[in-house]
C-alpha positions as CSV (number, residue, x, y, z in Angstrom):
1,X,101.6,73.0,160.6
2,X,100.4,70.8,157.8
3,X,98.3,72.1,154.6
4,X,96.2,69.6,153.0
5,X,95.9,70.3,149.2
6,X,92.1,69.3,149.5
7,X,91.8,72.2,151.8
8,X,93.7,74.8,149.6
9,X,91.4,76.6,147.4
10,X,93.2,78.4,144.5
11,X,91.4,81.3,142.8
12,X,91.1,80.9,139.1
13,X,93.1,83.3,137.1
14,X,91.1,85.8,135.2
15,X,91.7,85.6,131.6
16,X,90.7,88.4,129.4
17,X,89.7,86.3,126.3
18,X,88.8,89.2,124.1
19,X,92.0,90.7,124.6
20,X,93.8,87.5,123.8
21,X,91.8,87.1,120.7
22,X,92.1,90.8,119.5
23,X,96.1,90.3,119.8
24,X,96.0,86.9,118.0
25,X,93.8,88.5,115.3
26,X,96.4,91.5,115.1
27,X,99.5,89.1,114.8
28,X,97.6,87.0,112.2
29,X,96.8,90.1,110.1
30,X,100.4,91.5,110.5
31,X,101.8,88.1,109.4
32,X,99.6,88.1,106.5
33,X,100.6,91.5,105.3
34,X,104.3,90.6,105.8
35,X,103.9,87.5,103.8
36,X,101.9,89.4,101.1
37,X,104.8,92.0,100.9
38,X,107.4,89.2,100.6
39,X,105.4,87.3,97.8
40,X,105.0,90.8,95.8
41,X,108.9,91.4,96.4
42,X,109.6,88.0,95.1
43,X,107.4,88.3,92.1
44,X,109.0,91.7,91.3
45,X,112.6,90.1,91.8
46,X,111.6,87.2,89.3
47,X,110.3,89.5,86.7
48,X,112.9,92.2,86.8
49,X,116.1,90.1,87.6
50,X,116.7,92.3,90.8
51,X,117.3,90.6,94.2
52,X,114.5,90.0,96.5
53,X,116.1,92.5,99.0
54,X,116.6,95.1,96.3
55,X,112.9,94.5,95.4
56,X,111.7,95.2,98.9
57,X,113.7,98.5,99.1
58,X,112.4,99.6,95.7
59,X,108.7,98.8,96.8
60,X,109.3,100.7,100.2
61,X,110.6,103.7,98.3
62,X,108.2,103.6,95.2
63,X,105.2,101.8,96.4
64,X,104.2,98.2,96.4
65,X,101.6,98.3,93.6
66,X,102.8,101.0,91.5
67,X,103.7,100.8,87.9
68,X,106.6,103.0,88.9
69,X,108.3,100.4,91.1
70,X,108.4,97.9,88.0
71,X,109.8,100.7,85.9
72,X,112.4,101.5,88.7
73,X,113.4,97.9,88.9
74,X,114.0,97.4,85.3
75,X,116.1,100.7,85.2
76,X,118.0,99.6,88.4
77,X,119.0,96.2,86.8
78,X,119.9,98.0,83.6
79,X,122.1,100.6,85.4
80,X,123.7,97.8,87.7
């Protein structure tokens, strides 16, 4: 039995484009949020002389935009 490719009909795959676009947007938003957190942590680390890792931990504990996080970072460095 021989099958000729010109006789073979392939059904096009259904692609849910809206779903793909939604997941793409979600990934982009998540990436931007992570980058924003990283930038804020780096700024905090540079202005208070704590490590970026310590800055991220302090931001998680005290809030990323809180004035308290800067105060805690300065105290953390003074204690360490």
